[in-house]
Every structure is written in structure tokens, then in C-alpha cells.
Backbone as a ProteinNet text record, in pm:
[ID]
protein_1_A
[PRIMARY]
MKTLLRIDSSASGENATSRKLLNEFVANWLVKNPDGTVITRDVDANPLPHFTHDTLSALFSPEDQRTTEQKAIVARADELIAEVKQADVVAISAPIYNFSIPSTLKSYFDYIARAGETFKYTDQGPVGLLSNDAYVFTASGSFLEGTPYDHQMPYIKTFLSFLGMNLVDSFTAGGQAMGDLGQEAFNKAKASIAAL
[TERTIARY]
33638.8	33525.7	33535.9	33492.2	33514.9	33391.9	33389.1	33280.3	33273.7	33155.4	33140.4	33035.8	33073.9	32958.9	32939.4	32790.3	32728.2	32659.3	32692.3	32649.7	32562	32430.6	32306.8	32275.3	32268.7	32236.6	32097.9	32091.2	31992.6	31853.8	31767.7	31637.7	31572.1	31610.8	31506.3	31494	31558.2	31539.8	31585	31494.7	31512.9	31495.9	31474.5	31477.2	31616.4	31680.1	31796.7	31896.8	31940.3	32044.1	32184.2	32236.2	32361	32329.8	32207.6	32182.7	32185.4	32111.8	32125.5	32254.7	32325.6	32494.5	32555	32521.9	32573.6	32518.3	32390.5	32337.9	32402.4	32451.2	32509.2	32663	32731.1	32848.7	32860.3	32744.1	32717.5	32694	32603.2	32566.3	32703	32783.6	32886.9	32988.9	33017.4	33080	33070.6	32933.4	32876.2	32894.4	32917.9	32956.9	33091.1	33179.3	33293	33329.7	33269.7	33271.9	33150.3	33106.8	32979.9	32921.1	33043.9	33043.8	33079	33052.3	33093.8	32982.7	32998.9	32887.4	32867.1	32726.1	32696.8	32629.4	32692	32616.7	32570.9	32448	32366.8	32354.6	32383.6	32371.5	32295.8	32192.3	32105.3	32076.7	32180.5	32178.8	32030.8	31956.9	31847.3	31708.1	31709.4	31589.2	31619.9	31735	31768.6	31867.7	31827.1	31922.2	31982.7	32098.6	32169.8	32142.7	32125.1	32149.5	32252.6	32212.3	32333.5	32434.7	32546.7	32673.3	32659.5	32610.3	32565.9	32708	32645.8	32729.5	32708.7	32584.7	32549.1	32629.2	32661.9	32734	32901.7	32939.9	33068.7	33068.5	33006.5	33000.4	33012.6	32914.4	32897.8	33038.7	33098.1	33223.7	33350.5	33350.5	33466.4	33438.1	33329.1	33305.4	33367.2	33409.7	33483.7	33371.4	33392.6	33286.6	33202.6	33290.4	33235.3	33137.8	33138.2	33053.3	32929.7	32922.7	32818.8	32694.9	32578	32470.2	32378.6	32291.4	32222	32199.6	32151.1	32158.3	32295.7	32369.4	32537.6	32603.5	32528.1	32611.9	32505.2	32415.7	32332.8	32440.9	32445.4	32529.8	32618	32731.8	32860	32836.3	32730.7	32711.3	32670.8	32599.5	32548.4	32695.4	32780.5	32911.5	33002.2	33000	33088.7	33028.9	32893.1	32860.1	32889.9	32881.6	32924.6	33074.5	33169	33285.4	33314.5	33253.9	33290.1	33264.8	33147	33092.2	33194.8	33282	33369.6	33492.2	33530.2	33625.9	33652.4	33521.9	33497.2	33494.1	33471.5	33447.4	33582.2	33598.7	33715.9	33693.7	33560.6	33529.2	33435.4	33439.9	33306.2	33296	33159.9	33094	33001.9	32989.8	32927.7	32867.7	32704.3	32621.4	32565.9	32577.4	32577.5	32514.5	32431.5	32379.6	32420.6	32452.8	32465.1	32368	32358.2	32274.2	32325.2	32265.9	32348.8	32486	32549.6	32696	32764.9	32699.2	32766.4	32701.1	32769.4	32697.5	32537.8	32483.9	32349.7	32375.9	32326.2	32354	32359.8	32261.5	32276.5	32394.1	32461.6	32585.1	32707.7	32685.4	32801	32763.2	32645.6	32618.2	32710	32700	32762.8	32922.5	32953.5	33101.3	33151.2	33039.7	33080.8	33126.2	33019.3	33005.7	33147.4	33177.1	33288.3	33440.5	33451.2	33582.6	33589	33654.2	33721.3	33865.6	33942.7	34070.4	34086.9	34210.9	34231.6	34138.4	34059.8	33979.3	33986.8	33958.8	33985.2	34105.7	34144.5	34252.8	34328	34473.4	34550	34643.5	34635.2	34708.3	34857.1	34950.8	35086.8	35213	35309.9	35424	35424	35376.4	35383.4	35246.4	35151.6	35005	34927	34757	34712.6	34739.8	34701.1	34740	34593.6	34578.2	34424.2	34462.3	34379	34422.9	34338.1	34237.7	34172	34263.5	34208.2	34269.8	34176.8	34073.6	33967.9	33991	33964.1	33928.3	33805.1	33782.2	33642	33616.1	33503.1	33444.8	33319.7	33302.5	33212.7	33110.2	32981.3	32892.8	32794	32803.2	32733.4	32649.4	32552	32452.1	32466.5	32416.8	32383.9	32286.6	32195.7	32120.1	32134.5	32281.3	32340.9	32491	32581	32727.2	32801.2	32834	32919.1	33054	33062.2	33190.1	33305.1	33432.5	33537.1	33524	33400.8	33405.6	33386.8	33402	33413.6	33285.2	33190.9	33064.2	33056.8	33142.4	33177	33242.3	33146.9	33262.5	33210.8	33161.1	33126.7	33232.4	33281.5	33381.1	33534	33550.2	33691.7	33648.5	33564.8	33521	33554.4	33461.4	33459.4	33613.3	33687	33839	33903.3	33895.4	33962.5	33932	33807	33732.8	33801.8	33802.6	33826.8	34007.8	34076.9	34191.8	34234.7	34135.7	34218.3	34198	34091.1	34099	34181.1	34255.8	34328.9	34296.3	34156.7	34123.9	34177.1	34156.2	34211.1	34059.8	34054.5	33968.6	33990.2	33967.1	33975.9	33934.3	33814.9	33728.4	33609.6	33558.4	33450.2	33355.9	33236.6	33160.3	33042.3	33019.8	32936.4	32871.5	32680.4	32614.1	32554.9	32611.6	32560.5	32439.4	32399.1	32279	32152.9	32143.9	31999.1	31882	31869.8	31784.4	31786.4	31844.6	31835	31858.1	31742	31669	31781.5	31790.7	31867.9	32011.2	32058.7	32186	32214.4	32124.1	32154.4	32147.4	32047.3	32048.9	32185.4	32227.9	32367.5	32455.5	32483.8	32551.1	32548.9	32424.8	32408	32449.9	32411.6	32485.6	32597.1	32666.8	32827.4	32880.5	32838.1	32892.7	32839	32738.3	32673.9	32817.5	32828.1	32932.1	33067	33116	33238.6	33231.4	33122.2	33099.8	33132.1	33069.5	33054.7	33199.7	33249.5	33374.5	33484.9	33459	33578.4	33607.4
-3531.6	-3458.9	-3331.4	-3222.9	-3055	-3006.2	-2922.9	-2844.4	-2694.9	-2634	-2506.4	-2429	-2314.6	-2241.9	-2155.5	-2139.7	-2024	-1932.8	-1816	-1705.3	-1618.8	-1591.2	-1512	-1395.6	-1286.5	-1152	-1095.8	-1117.5	-1029.5	-1024	-910	-886.9	-994.5	-966.5	-1031.7	-1203.6	-1261.7	-1408.5	-1460.4	-1577.1	-1644.3	-1596.1	-1484.4	-1412.9	-1340.1	-1333.6	-1229	-1282	-1187.5	-1207.6	-1271.8	-1252.9	-1273	-1423.7	-1443.8	-1598.2	-1646.9	-1637	-1735.7	-1780	-1675.8	-1671.6	-1790.2	-1772.2	-1874.9	-2009.5	-1991.6	-2156.1	-2220.4	-2126.6	-2209.4	-2262.6	-2195.7	-2216	-2341.9	-2349.2	-2439.4	-2560.9	-2550.3	-2690.5	-2747.9	-2672.6	-2713.1	-2756.2	-2704.1	-2736.2	-2903.9	-2910.7	-3037.5	-3143	-3123.2	-3188.2	-3274.1	-3182.4	-3188.7	-3225.3	-3211.9	-3266.8	-3325.7	-3448.5	-3511.6	-3576.1	-3561	-3607.6	-3487.6	-3371.7	-3261	-3217.1	-3116.4	-3077.8	-2907.6	-2891.7	-2751.4	-2684.8	-2568.9	-2517.7	-2384.8	-2341	-2239.4	-2157.3	-2026.2	-1911	-1780.2	-1794.1	-1658.1	-1539.4	-1444.8	-1343.8	-1260.2	-1275.9	-1187	-1249.6	-1408.1	-1495.7	-1456	-1502.6	-1500.4	-1384.8	-1269.3	-1147.6	-1148.3	-1101.2	-1111	-974.6	-963.6	-813.5	-758.3	-623.1	-525.4	-528.2	-538.6	-490.7	-381.2	-407.9	-276	-298.5	-211.7	-185.8	-329.1	-352.1	-476.7	-637.2	-606.7	-724.3	-736.3	-595.5	-575.6	-597.1	-583.7	-591.3	-762.7	-799.4	-953.2	-1040.1	-990.8	-1056.3	-1013.3	-894.6	-894.7	-908.5	-968.7	-972.3	-1133.1	-1122.9	-1288.6	-1385.2	-1493.4	-1612.3	-1596.6	-1626.9	-1659.6	-1536.4	-1432.4	-1299.5	-1258.2	-1323.7	-1313.2	-1315.7	-1228.1	-1267.5	-1357.8	-1399.9	-1505.6	-1437.1	-1349.3	-1247.7	-1257.7	-1209.1	-1201.2	-1373.4	-1487.3	-1581.5	-1613.3	-1596.3	-1605.3	-1525.9	-1419.4	-1354.6	-1403.4	-1471.4	-1507.4	-1630.4	-1736.1	-1826.3	-1827.3	-1712.1	-1699.1	-1657.1	-1560	-1531.9	-1677.2	-1755.1	-1841	-1965.1	-1953.8	-2064.6	-2010.4	-1879.1	-1837.2	-1842.2	-1813.5	-1849.4	-1985.4	-2078.5	-2218.6	-2267.9	-2203.9	-2240.5	-2195.3	-2069.2	-2021.1	-2117.5	-2142.7	-2246.8	-2400.2	-2435.1	-2566	-2566.4	-2436.5	-2432.8	-2442	-2519.1	-2519	-2401.5	-2383.2	-2291.6	-2186.5	-2056.5	-1945.1	-1902.7	-1905.6	-1851.6	-1728.2	-1606.9	-1514.4	-1449.3	-1439.3	-1370.3	-1233.5	-1109.4	-988.9	-897.2	-849.5	-697.8	-618.5	-514.1	-379.4	-281.2	-246.5	-174.4	-21.3	94.7	209.7	225	162.7	146.8	76.9	-26.2	-112	-231.2	-333.8	-447.8	-424.3	-519.1	-502.1	-529.4	-440.8	-401.5	-550.3	-653.1	-770.2	-862.9	-826.7	-880.7	-817.3	-695.3	-627.5	-672.1	-706.9	-753.8	-890.3	-968.6	-1104.6	-1064.8	-991.5	-963.3	-946.1	-809.9	-795.2	-878.2	-989.8	-1117	-1200	-1219.6	-1309.2	-1284.8	-1116.8	-1076.6	-1049.2	-1149.8	-1129.4	-1151.6	-1054.9	-1069.4	-1188.2	-1279.7	-1390.3	-1538.5	-1468.6	-1602.3	-1630	-1486.8	-1502.4	-1419.9	-1318	-1262.8	-1220.7	-1133.1	-1150.3	-1004.7	-913.7	-821.6	-840.4	-795.1	-826.4	-678.6	-697.5	-574.3	-517.3	-620.3	-567.2	-541.3	-533.6	-502.1	-644.8	-628.7	-764.1	-858.4	-987.9	-1130.5	-1177.7	-1238.4	-1308.1	-1446	-1481.8	-1648.8	-1765.7	-1713.6	-1797.8	-1836.1	-1949.3	-2012.5	-2021.5	-2003	-2062.9	-1993	-2056.5	-2014.3	-1915.1	-1839.2	-1761.6	-1748.1	-1730.6	-1673	-1555.9	-1446.2	-1360.9	-1328.1	-1340	-1322.9	-1211.7	-1110.5	-979.5	-926.1	-868.1	-790.6	-652.2	-576	-420.8	-395.5	-282.3	-230.4	-180.4	-106.5	-49.9	-120.5	-63.3	-128.5	-18.4	-91.6	35.1	-50.8	-169.6	-248.9	-146.8	-147	-53.5	93.3	142.1	277.2	360.6	462.2	541.6	492	454.1	413.1	309.5	201.8	76.5	103.8	78.2	57.8	-76.4	-163.5	-295.9	-392.3	-424.5	-528.3	-493.2	-375.6	-314.6	-357.6	-350.4	-355.2	-507.6	-586.1	-739.1	-759.8	-739.7	-798.8	-769.2	-635.2	-612.6	-693.5	-698.8	-778.2	-909.2	-996.4	-1136.6	-1147.8	-1042.3	-1060.7	-1024.6	-947	-923.5	-1015.4	-1129.9	-1248.1	-1363.8	-1310.2	-1451.6	-1537.7	-1502.8	-1553.7	-1540.9	-1644.8	-1604	-1613.4	-1457.4	-1457.9	-1508.1	-1606.2	-1696.1	-1621.7	-1582.9	-1508	-1445.3	-1366.8	-1292.7	-1272.7	-1266.4	-1275	-1153.4	-1092.1	-950.2	-975.8	-962.8	-923.8	-778	-695.9	-562.8	-520.9	-400.7	-377.5	-452.2	-491.9	-595.9	-508	-372.2	-306	-225.9	-283.6	-262.7	-325.3	-407.4	-509.5	-609.1	-593.3	-708.5	-683.5	-546	-550.2	-604.5	-608.1	-701.6	-823.4	-877.9	-1016.6	-1091.3	-996.3	-1024.6	-1047.2	-942.4	-979.5	-1074.2	-1120.9	-1228.1	-1352.1	-1363.6	-1489.2	-1514.3	-1385.7	-1365.1	-1417.5	-1360.9	-1447.7	-1572.7	-1639.3	-1745.2	-1841.6	-1825	-1876.3	-1905.5	-1770.9	-1772.3	-1870.1	-1853.4	-1969.6	-2125	-2154.2	-2296.8	-2302.8	-2240.8	-2257.1	-2271.2	-2262.7	-2266.6	-2414.6
13430.7	13392.5	13414.6	13317.6	13323.5	13350.3	13398.8	13457	13401	13334.7	13258.9	13348.6	13392.5	13470	13377.5	13343.9	13290.2	13336.9	13334.4	13406.2	13308.1	13327.9	13240.8	13291.1	13232.5	13300.3	13231.7	13126.8	13040.5	13101.6	13126.7	13146.3	13079.6	12939	12800.8	12820.3	12950	12955.5	12836.9	12819.1	12685.4	12560.4	12558.7	12412.9	12386.1	12505.6	12496.5	12404.6	12303.1	12212.7	12256.7	12378.7	12417.1	12500	12554.8	12604.6	12510.5	12369.5	12252	12214.8	12175.7	12150.6	12243.7	12414.7	12511.8	12520.1	12461.7	12453.2	12315.8	12210.6	12115.4	12169.9	12235.4	12277.7	12374.9	12479.3	12559.2	12457.4	12366	12317.6	12249.9	12195.8	12129.7	12232.3	12354.4	12433.3	12506.4	12494	12536	12440.4	12336.6	12205.8	12244.7	12268.8	12293.1	12428	12512.9	12650.8	12685.3	12631.6	12669.4	12811.8	12875.4	13019.3	13114	13039.9	13131.3	13167.6	13301.7	13382.6	13355.4	13342.7	13320	13452.5	13472.8	13605	13568.7	13588.8	13531.6	13666.3	13636.3	13709	13660.4	13663.4	13616.3	13725.8	13697.9	13788.9	13776.3	13681.1	13650.2	13712.8	13669.2	13724.6	13876.4	13932.2	14050.9	14115.8	14120.2	14137.5	14280	14293.6	14438.1	14464.4	14594.9	14680.4	14632.4	14624.5	14620	14740.5	14682.8	14781.6	14867.5	14990.1	15073.5	15196.9	15269.8	15400.9	15503.2	15474.3	15550.3	15504.5	15372.7	15320.2	15355.4	15357.2	15393.3	15555.1	15599.6	15794.3	15786.9	15725.6	15700.3	15686.8	15604.1	15531.9	15625	15670.6	15809.3	15915.3	15954.8	16102.1	16132.2	16248.2	16299.1	16282.8	16257.8	16204.5	16355.2	16454	16576.5	16630.4	16563.7	16606.6	16526.5	16414.1	16326.9	16350	16313.1	16328.7	16251.9	16275.3	16167.6	16044	16018.1	15888.5	15833.7	15862.7	15869.6	15806.3	15885.1	15847.9	15700.4	15671.4	15556.6	15426.7	15441.8	15352.1	15303.5	15403.7	15382.6	15344.5	15339.8	15266.5	15129.2	15126.8	14994	14895.2	14944	14892.4	14873.9	14962.2	14989.3	14838.1	14835.4	14721.1	14609.3	14584.2	14461	14397.1	14526.4	14503	14474.8	14567.4	14515.2	14402.3	14313.9	14184.4	14108.5	14122.4	14017.9	14057.5	14155.2	14187.8	14094.1	14125	14050.8	13923.6	13855.5	13722.6	13629	13519.8	13441.1	13349.8	13314.1	13197.6	13251.6	13269.1	13272.3	13170	13130.7	13028.5	13051	13026.4	13056.3	12919.8	12962.7	12867.7	12906.9	12857.8	12884.2	12802	12801.4	12717.7	12754.3	12659.9	12698.1	12721.1	12892.5	12917.5	12975.1	12870.9	12935.1	12926	12835.9	12787.1	12900.5	12959.5	13068.6	13085.5	13183.9	13236.9	13311.1	13300.7	13418.4	13532.9	13612.7	13762.4	13829.4	13805.7	13814.4	13860.8	13710.4	13677.9	13776.2	13773.2	13882.3	14043.1	14064.4	14178.3	14213.7	14085.2	14102	14108.8	14019.2	14029.5	14169.4	14238	14394.6	14453.7	14479.8	14567.8	14541.2	14419.6	14391.3	14402.1	14393.7	14431.2	14559.4	14612.3	14784.7	14819.1	14831.3	14894.8	14981.1	14943.5	14991.3	14954.2	14844.4	14815.3	14644.6	14575.2	14435	14354.5	14471.7	14441.6	14578.4	14555.2	14695.5	14637.1	14769	14773.9	14771.4	14689	14716.7	14695.1	14722.5	14706.9	14565.2	14474.8	14307.7	14264.1	14378.4	14324.4	14362.8	14313.8	14315.6	14236.2	14262.2	14194.3	14199.1	14081.7	14074.4	14126.8	14204.6	14214.5	14186.1	14060	13953.4	13841.8	13782.2	13647.3	13554.6	13568.9	13483.3	13345.1	13209.8	13101.9	13101.2	13056.1	13039.5	12870.1	12832.5	12728.4	12735.9	12672.4	12710	12572.1	12606.9	12501.9	12512.2	12425.9	12444.8	12333.6	12389.2	12240.5	12273.6	12173.2	12208.2	12097.4	12126.6	12022.1	11894.6	11918	11814.6	11816	11724.1	11747.3	11822.8	11956.7	12046.7	12072.7	12042.8	12051.9	11991.7	12056.2	12015.4	12004.6	12061.8	12039.8	12184.1	12205.5	12321.4	12447.7	12332.4	12429.5	12492	12498.3	12514	12625.6	12766.7	12896.3	12936.1	12859.2	12902.5	12880.1	12756	12734	12793.5	12808.4	12903.8	13033.1	13084.3	13246	13246.9	13181.4	13177.9	13178.2	13080.3	13016.9	13173.3	13224.8	13336.3	13474	13495.5	13595.4	13611.6	13459.4	13468.1	13499.6	13429.7	13438.4	13591.9	13670.2	13795.2	13891	13870.8	13939.8	13863.5	13761.3	13690.4	13594.6	13568.3	13459.1	13332.4	13230.8	13093.9	13004.6	12978.1	12872.4	12696.9	12694.8	12557.7	12426.4	12439.7	12349.7	12383.4	12283.1	12309.6	12201.7	12221.4	12083.1	12094.8	11986.4	12020.7	11893.4	11934.6	11819.9	11843.1	11762.7	11769.4	11691.4	11703.5	11576.9	11623.5	11749.5	11762.8	11753.1	11758	11749	11584.2	11481.6	11355.8	11252.8	11281	11187.7	11153.6	10974.7	10882	10954.1	10977.4	11040.6	11165.2	11267.9	11364.1	11360.8	11239.9	11226.3	11168.7	11092.4	10998.6	11116.8	11212.7	11300.1	11402.5	11434.9	11533.9	11466.1	11312.8	11240	11221.6	11228.4	11238.8	11354.5	11463.5	11598.5	11628.5	11552.9	11593.1	11494.5	11366.3	11297.1	11384.3	11436.2	11484.7	11625	11665	11795.1	11744.2	11633.7	11578.2	11531	11509.4	11432.5	11565.4	11696.4	11800.5	11755.1
[MASK]
++++++++++++++++++++++++++++++++++++++++++++++++++++++++++++++++++++++++++++++++++++++++++++++++++++++++++++++++++++++++++++++++++++++++++++++++++++++++++++++++++++++++++++++++++++++++++++++++++++

């Protein structure tokens, strides 16, 4: 039985274009995997605390010396990493906010990137320890993909690769603040998902 981990990050909630694209993917995935399990992690509805000095202190403190607060921080991080390791497929929906990803998604990434758990350092450089297939679903008000203003997809690709994930495909609906052009882009992305 396969497991899909979906990660949503838009502040627009159910109205988010990126989330609608991911909904389409999940529906199609369940048709092909009727016994599959979908784990949902909505980092907008349930945001993680930003990665701070307290977070680092908790993770680097010896287990038997952690305070109650530090144990809670580590438990949260461990839960997120366990979810990723459990999943065969990771699917991320993310809008572009100010040329990059939402800060809530960045916090999530900070929590799951842990040396010795999801990547390791070697003499040849860092090596990812995950092997999930990944899909990314994005949206933006204008058409930024592939332009110098797009710091979203290059960053996501770099991050997923760093952890060892295989980015199978990405789907973008640009122009969402541009009326018919945005609707056309959404329909095109949706058709591409259906054709997977």
C-alpha cells in the first residue's frame, strides 16, 4: 500500500489555485492507488514555529539533558521527518509570495532538513538520504516561471534534490491575477495533471 504526503502552504486556503491543482493530482493518484493512504500537512492552517536559536539548541542538546520545552521541539521535528520517510510520494502546493515560497513552507523545510536523518555530509559533499518521488504545484499572479524573478521553483528543486528526492514533475498556473489568461493557464496545468 502506497502513501502520499501532501503539503499545502497557501494563505488562500481552499480557494488557492496551487491547492486546487494538488487536489486534482490527489484525486487521480487515488484512482490509481485505491488502497493508498494520503497524509495531509497544511503548514498554513497549522504553521510551524520559525526555526530559531531555541530550535537549534533543542536539536543539538543531548537527549538526556533536554528540557521539557526542548523535548517538545524535537518531538515535532521527529514527527515531520517520520511523515516524509513514510511517504512514497511527496506532493507540494505552493504559491509564489514575493518571488519565493511562503514562509510557512520554508519553516517546514527547515524542520525536515536534518543531518544524519534526511541528508549527510561526506568527503564528496552532502548526500540526500530520502528517495521519495516528488511533485510540485505552483501558482502566481503573473507569469514568473523561468524569469529572473522566479526564486521559487529553483529553490524547491534544489532543496528536494539536496534531500535525495526525485522531482518527477511540476505544474504551474501563472497569471492568476490576469483574468482569462490565468484561467487558461490553470486549465492547461489541470489537463497536464490529468494526463499523468
